VEXDOVEX-595424 format. One line per field, with one value per residue (C-alpha): residue in three letters; x, y, z. Coordinates in steps of 0.02 Angstrom, whole numbers, plus 50000, padded with zeros to 5 digits. Layout:
BEGIN
code = [ALA/...]
u = [X/...]
v = [Y/...]
w = [Z/...]
This chain:
BEGIN
code = [MET/CYS/SER/CYS/THR/LEU/TYR/CYS/GLN/GLU/THR/VAL/MET/PRO/LYS/ARG/SER/ARG/GLY/PHE/THR/LEU/VAL/GLU/LEU/LEU/VAL/VAL/THR/SER/ILE/ILE/ALA/LEU/LEU/ILE/ALA/LEU/LEU/LEU/PRO/ALA/LEU/GLY/ALA/ALA/ARG/ARG/ALA/ALA/ASN/THR/VAL/ARG/CYS/LEU/ALA/ASN/LEU/ARG/GLN/VAL/GLY/VAL/GLY/PHE/ALA/GLY/TYR/LEU/ASN/ASP/ASN/LYS/GLN/VAL/LEU/PRO/TYR/ALA/PHE/ASP/PHE/SER/VAL/THR/PRO/ASN/THR/THR/TRP/ARG/GLY/ASN/THR/SER/ALA/TYR/LEU/ASN/ASN/ASP/GLY/ARG/ILE/TRP/ARG/CYS/PRO/ASN/ALA/THR/LEU/PRO/GLY/LYS/GLY/GLN/HIS/TYR/SER/ALA/ASN/LEU/ALA/LEU/MET/ARG/GLU/HIS/ARG/THR/ALA/THR/PRO/PRO/ASP/PRO/GLU/ARG/VAL/LYS/TYR/ASP/SER/ILE/VAL/ARG/PHE/SER/GLU/VAL/VAL/MET/ALA/TYR/ASP/GLY/ALA/GLN/ARG/ASP/GLU/ALA/ASN/GLY/ASN/ALA/GLU/GLN/MET/GLY/ARG/ILE/ASP/THR/TYR/SER/SER/GLY/ALA/LEU/VAL/LEU/TRP/ASP/ALA/PRO/ALA/TYR/VAL/SER/GLY/SER/ALA/ASP/SER/GLU/SER/PRO/ILE/GLU/LEU/GLY/PRO/ASN/THR/ASP/TYR/TRP/THR/GLY/ASN/ASN/SER/PRO/LYS/TYR/ARG/ALA/ARG/TRP/ARG/GLU/GLY/GLY/ALA/VAL/GLY/THR/THR/GLY/THR/PRO/ILE/ILE/ASN/LEU/LEU/TYR/SER/ASP/ALA/HIS/ALA/ALA/SER/LYS/ARG/GLN/GLY/ASP/LEU/LEU/LYS/LYS/GLU/TYR/ARG/ILE/GLY/SER/GLY/GLY]
u = [50708/50560/50587/50459/50531/50414/50438/50482/50363/50418/50297/50352/50275/50231/50334/50241/50259/50323/50220/50269/50273/50184/50349/50403/50238/50257/50434/50380/50232/50346/50468/50328/50258/50431/50456/50286/50329/50493/50414/50258/50348/50448/50290/50204/50350/50350/50164/50184/50328/50223/50079/50198/50245/50061/50031/50175/50098/49933/50018/50104/49932/49871/50017/49947/49781/49866/49954/49788/49707/49853/49851/49667/49677/49820/49945/49849/49826/49652/49590/49607/49428/49316/49171/49127/49033/48885/48913/49083/49230/49390/49561/49515/49357/49454/49586/49480/49405/49577/49592/49427/49354/49438/49411/49542/49681/49640/49656/49822/49838/49924/49781/49700/49527/49532/49350/49342/49351/49520/49691/49790/49794/49843/49981/49887/50038/50001/49814/49726/49561/49435/49288/49217/49214/49296/49465/49553/49537/49690/49700/49745/49931/50017/50117/50267/50279/50350/50537/50598/50486/50581/50579/50404/50266/50097/50006/50048/49984/49851/49746/49577/49410/49291/49141/49049/49092/49276/49288/49415/49532/49563/49697/49842/49823/49888/49888/49933/49893/49989/50156/50122/50168/50108/50073/50041/49967/49903/50063/50124/50304/50285/50250/50408/50448/50581/50540/50706/50693/50800/50706/50614/50425/50362/50281/50119/49982/50008/49841/49672/49497/49479/49326/49317/49451/49554/49610/49722/49621/49720/49880/50011/50000/50165/50087/50198/50310/50162/50181/50038/50074/50253/50253/50336/50439/50361/50370/50265/50233/50239/50198/50315/50281/50383/50268/50391/50337/50448/50446/50531/50561/50513/50666/50711/50558/50597/50481/50546/50472/50300/50338/50325/50504/50595/50463/50325]
v = [45985/45926/45757/45788/45765/45886/46039/46084/46188/46250/46323/46495/46562/46749/46862/46952/47142/47231/47384/47533/47506/47627/47699/47733/47819/47929/47976/48023/48123/48215/48260/48324/48429/48499/48547/48633/48729/48786/48833/48925/49080/49092/49073/49205/49325/49293/49328/49491/49542/49509/49608/49751/49759/49764/49901/50005/49983/50048/50202/50236/50229/50354/50464/50453/50513/50660/50706/50710/50815/50939/50960/51005/51116/51237/51131/51153/51003/50952/50965/50803/50829/50976/51001/51170/51097/50979/50839/50838/50802/50708/50690/50513/50571/50707/50587/50431/50507/50493/50311/50248/50251/50083/50051/49912/50040/50109/49944/49879/49688/49683/49773/49686/49750/49715/49755/49919/50087/50142/50102/50258/50428/50599/50704/50850/50964/50958/50922/51018/50990/51124/51153/51321/51433/51576/51599/51543/51379/51356/51380/51234/51203/51240/51092/51200/51261/51091/51116/50935/50836/50673/50682/50745/50616/50641/50484/50333/50175/50238/50162/50091/50102/49958/50061/50092/50277/50294/50484/50496/50379/50519/50614/50618/50730/50908/51016/51190/51245/51408/51328/51164/51064/50889/50741/50565/50520/50623/50641/50818/50758/50733/50916/50989/51171/51130/51087/50997/50890/50734/50650/50490/50480/50387/50218/50272/50144/50055/49969/49968/49944/50121/50224/50401/50530/50442/50295/50267/50391/50476/50386/50297/50110/50016/49855/49798/49691/49612/49725/49765/49883/49854/49671/49629/49730/49902/49947/50077/50113/50293/50393/50543/50709/50662/50511/50375/50251/50170/50065/50122/50048/50141/50243/50280/50389/50567/50707/50821/50702/50759/50945/51050/51110/51253/51370/51243]
w = [49372/49265/49181/49043/48866/48772/48877/49048/49154/49321/49444/49505/49663/49653/49764/49900/49884/50039/50095/50204/50387/50503/50559/50379/50341/50494/50444/50266/50333/50454/50315/50204/50348/50382/50200/50196/50355/50275/50109/50168/50234/50074/49969/50076/50054/49866/49857/49953/49841/49686/49762/49800/49616/49569/49698/49626/49453/49523/49592/49425/49346/49474/49417/49240/49307/49391/49229/49136/49270/49276/49087/49091/49245/49212/49311/49474/49589/49647/49825/49921/49977/49936/50055/49980/49832/49818/49789/49875/49762/49797/49718/49670/49582/49491/49425/49395/49239/49160/49213/49136/49313/49347/49532/49536/49519/49692/49784/49847/49832/50003/50090/50237/50188/50002/49970/50063/49974/49916/49987/49942/50024/49955/50028/50105/50089/49902/49897/50034/50119/50067/50184/50136/49983/50080/50168/50274/50179/50069/49884/49772/49753/49589/49525/49481/49662/49710/49732/49728/49608/49628/49818/49863/49888/49803/49860/49967/50052/50171/50309/50262/50348/50376/50319/50155/50152/50111/50110/50250/50157/50034/50127/50248/50398/50393/50550/50491/50315/50328/50370/50279/50434/50390/50502/50441/50608/50754/50853/50894/50884/50697/50658/50585/50557/50428/50248/50235/50392/50378/50520/50474/50478/50629/50610/50694/50734/50567/50569/50483/50552/50614/50657/50721/50747/50880/50776/50622/50520/50379/50428/50327/50313/50306/50239/50095/50208/50296/50447/50565/50709/50762/50704/50538/50416/50389/50203/50113/49929/49870/49714/49693/49607/49453/49430/49484/49617/49748/49906/50066/50237/50392/50439/50258/50224/50282/50336/50199/50071/50124/50108/49951/49974/50052/50119/50079]
């Protein structure tokens, strides 16, 4: 103790701060890395889910475009692709005028080729491909000929092409116009003679990056769950004839949903 009578001053030595050891830093780093690894899949799934909602909103807007076109064309649906006129016309071109020609509406946020053409295809059972001005090419389909409006698909997530010309993205494949037997991919087993078939639509190649006729051309793309090929959860977004949009897993989407109805 200080013996000074005026004041007492005691010298205090500063305490030395203790830093992290190398082992502690490694443990903290490992915990952070583990948390990131656990959170990333959840964040990815949340992002895909948000993109799916945006995609459904796009399809609902496409439904608005269809409504405008139908009102101005005596309730007759457009051709998916019309080769008989110059320049060729498409269902997208015919409906875009009612959507302020906003190209963003035609692009699905979950698409793997976000900058390429459009990401939705037309149901060729409703919107046919027209190649010549004379028969046997099919006539345009009347909207009121659809038997089950809430169950018949008008447009859906389609495959993309890695090319500037996106014409073939316009439509889903149809094999026989007269019977309306529709295929979403080029497999003979898909062709159904029954308009009310309860069989599910096959997955098909479920991939993009196609060229030519022997690849995923015109086919459905089950991309909303992050699936590619048979990997992942195959989910597809669909616009129905009554203008509602919905998501479905592979196995829940039935062949009859791509047919006009009994006798279609």
